[in-house]
N, C-alpha and C positions, 0 to 999 in steps of 0.2 A: 563705244562709238561716240565721239564728241559731237555736240550739236554745232550749228553754225556760229553761235555766240560763245561756245566753249564753256558756258556757265553751267550747262547740264550735260549729263552723260547717259547714254542709253544702256540699260542693263537688262539681263535676262535672269529671272528667278529660277532656282533649281530646287528649293526646299519643297517638302511635301505639300500638296494642295495648290501650289502655284507654278509647278513645273511648266516651262515653256512660256510663261507670262513675261511680257516685256514692259519696261517703264522708263520714262525719262526722269532722272533724279539730279539734284544739285551735286556738283562735283565734291562739295565739302562733306557729303555723306559717305564718300568712299574712304576706306580705311587702309587697305594694302593692295598691291598688285595681285592678280589671280594666282600667280605662281607662289605667293607667300600665304595663301588663304588657309592651308592646312595648319601651318605653324601658328597663325593668328587665332584660329578657333581653339587650338590647344591652350593658348595663353588665356583666352577668355574663360575657358573652363576652369583653369587653375585659379584665376581671380574670383570667379563665382563661388568656388568651394571655400576659398579663404575668407571672403566677405560674408559667407553664410553664418559665420560665428560672431558677427558684430554685436557689440553690447549696446544697451540703450544710450541715447544721445547724452544725457546728463553725466553718466559715468564715463563715456568716451571723452567728453569735454574736460572732466576732471583729470583723466589720464593724460591728455595732451598737456595740460598746464603742469602737471606733476613731472612728466617725462622731460619737459623743457628745462626743468630745474635740476634734473639728475644727470642728463647726458647732453652733450653738444649736438647740434643738428648734423654736423659732419660725421657723427657716429651713428645716430639713428633718429628718425622722426616719422610721424604718421604720414601715410600716403594721402595725397590730396587734402581734402578737408577733414579727414579722419573719421568720417561717418562709417566707413567699412571696417574700421578697427584693425587695419593691416599696417604693420610697422615695417618701414623700409630701412634696413640695416646697411649702412655704407662701410662701416669699419667693425667687422665682427670680433676681431681680437680685442679691441678696446671695450666693446660692450661686454664681452666675456670677463675681462678684468674688472670692470666696474661692478658686475653682478656677482662675481665669485663663482660663476659657472664655467664649464668648458664649452668650447664651440660646438662640440658634439651634443652636449646636453641641450643647448639652445636649439640647434637645427633639428635634432631628433625628438624634440618634445611633442610635436604634433605632425600628423601625416599630411596636413594641408599646407605646410611651409613649402616654399619653392624659391627658385633662383631666377631672377630676370632683372638685369642691370643692378644687381645687388641681391641680398637675401630678403625675402618677404615673409613675414611671420604673422599668422592669424591671431585673433584676440586671445584664445586660451594661453598661447605662449607669452603674449604681451602681459597678461594678467599675472602669470608666474614670474616674469621678469620684474614687474613692479613690486611684488613681494620681496624679492631678493635685493633689489636696489634700495628699497625703504629700510630693510634690515641693516644696511650699511650706511645709509644716509637718511635718517628719519626726519631731519630738520624741515625740508620743503613740505613734506606731507603734514607734519604737525602744524605748520603755518597755515596751510589750506584748511585743515581741520578746525583750527582755532577760529578762522574767519567764518566758517560755516556754522559753528556752534554759537558764535556771537549773533549772527543773523537769526538763527532759530530761537535763541533766547530772547532777543528783542521782539520777535513775532509773538512769542508766548506771553511776554509782559504786556504788549499792546492788546492782545486778545483778552487777557485777564482783566485789564483795566477798562476796555471799551467794548468787549464782546467780539465775536468772530467778524472778520472783514466781510464786506458784502459779497465778495466773489465766492465765498464758501457756500452761500445759499442765494444764488441770483434770483431777483424778484420778478424779472420779466424775460421773455424769450429773446428779446434783443440783446440782453446782457450775457446770454449763455456762452456764446463763442469767446468773448473776452474773458469771462469768468473761467472757462475751461483752460485758456492759455495761462492765466495767472496761477491757477491751481497746479497745472502741469509744471510750471516753473518752481513753485513751492515744493511739490512732491519730488521733483528732480533734485532740488538742493539737498533734501533729506537723503535721497538715494546716493548722491555723490558723497555725502559725509559718511554714510555707512561703508561705501567702497573704500574711502580713505582709511577708515578704522580697520577694515579687513586687510588692506595692504600693509598697514603698520603692524598689525597683530600677527600676520603670517600663520594664521590657523590657531593661535592661542591668545586669549584676551590678556594682553600685557601692556605695552606702551600706550596705545591710543585709548584703551579702556580706562587706564588709570588717569590719563590726561583728561578724558571726558568727565570722569568722576570728580577730579579736582576742580575742573571748571564749574561744574554744578555746585559743589560745596562752596567755592569762592563766591559765586553769584548769590547763593542763599545767605551766606554770612554778611556780604556787603549790604544786601537789602535789609537784614536785621539791624545792622549798624545805623543805616539811614533812619530807620524808624525809631531807634533808641536815642539818637542824638537830641531831639527836642525834649524828650523826657528828662534827660540828664541836666539840661539847662534849667529845668524847674527849680533845682536846688539854689540857683541865683548866687553863685560864688565863682571866683576866678578859677578855682580848680575844676568846677563843673564845666565851665565854658571851655577850659583847656582840653578836658576829656572829650567833650562833644566835638570840638574842632578836629581833634585827632581821629575820632571815629569817622567823621565825614571825609577827612583826607584819605584815610585808608580805604573807605568804601568807594570813593570816586576815582581812585587811581586805576590805570589800565592793567590788564594782566601783564605779568613780567615777561621780558624778552627771553628769559631762560625757562624752558619747559621742564618736564620731568626728566630724571636721570642726567641732568646737566646738559641736555641736548639743546643747542640754540635753535630758535624757531624761525630763523631767517638765514638766507645765504647758503653757500655750498660748503661742504667739508673740504 
C-alpha cells in the first residue's frame, strides 16, 4: 500500500516473531513483487552458499588482478567488488579453452555453482581455475610475484638497517588502530604472494619456488657485490676501478624481464 507521498510503502511481516506486524518502509527497500518472492529467496540462498566460501580479502584482490591479465572481462570477471569470491562467467566455452578444462569439469567442480544470467562459480572453483590458467600462462602471476617479493625484500632490508617499524610494536593505545591496519596490509601482502606461488606451482614446488629462490640468491649476490666494490678500489689501479664499476653496475641493475624457463614476466601469451 503506497503512502500519500509514494516514497514509502506499507508492508506486513510474515517471518517468525513478527507475523502480522506492519511497517512503513522506503520503496527503495523493496526487491521484487510478491509473486516473485519465492524465486527471489531461492536466488538469495544460492548466493549465500556460493559466497560462504570466500577467501580473505588480500588473496581475493590478488586473484582479481591476476584474472584480469589472464581472461577478458567478457569471458569472466568477479561479481561486484569481488569480496564474495564469486566468478561470473559470461563465455564458458572460451574460459574452458583458456584453462584446458571441459565445461563439465568447470561447472561440476563444486556443488554451489549455479546459473543466473550467466554461470556463477564459488571460490574453490575459481582457485582451481587459477591453477590451470597459470599453468598455461605463467607470465602475469610471475610479474605480480616479482613485485611482491621486491616489496618484502625492501621491507626486510629496512628492518635490518633501522629496526622494526613502529607499527609492529605500537607505543600507545592511540596508535593501535593505525598499527593494526598497517600490519594487516603487510601480512596480507605476504598471504597474497603465497597464493601466487601456489597458483603457479599447482601443487608441486616448481616454477614460482625456483623463481623465489633465484630472486633471493640474486639479492644476496648483489648486496655482496656492493660491499665488495669499495674494497676492490683499495688496490688503486685502473683495473681495480674497472672491476669495482662493473660490480656496482651488475648489483644495481633491475631483475631481468625474462624470468625462469624463458617465460616473460609481463603481458599476455
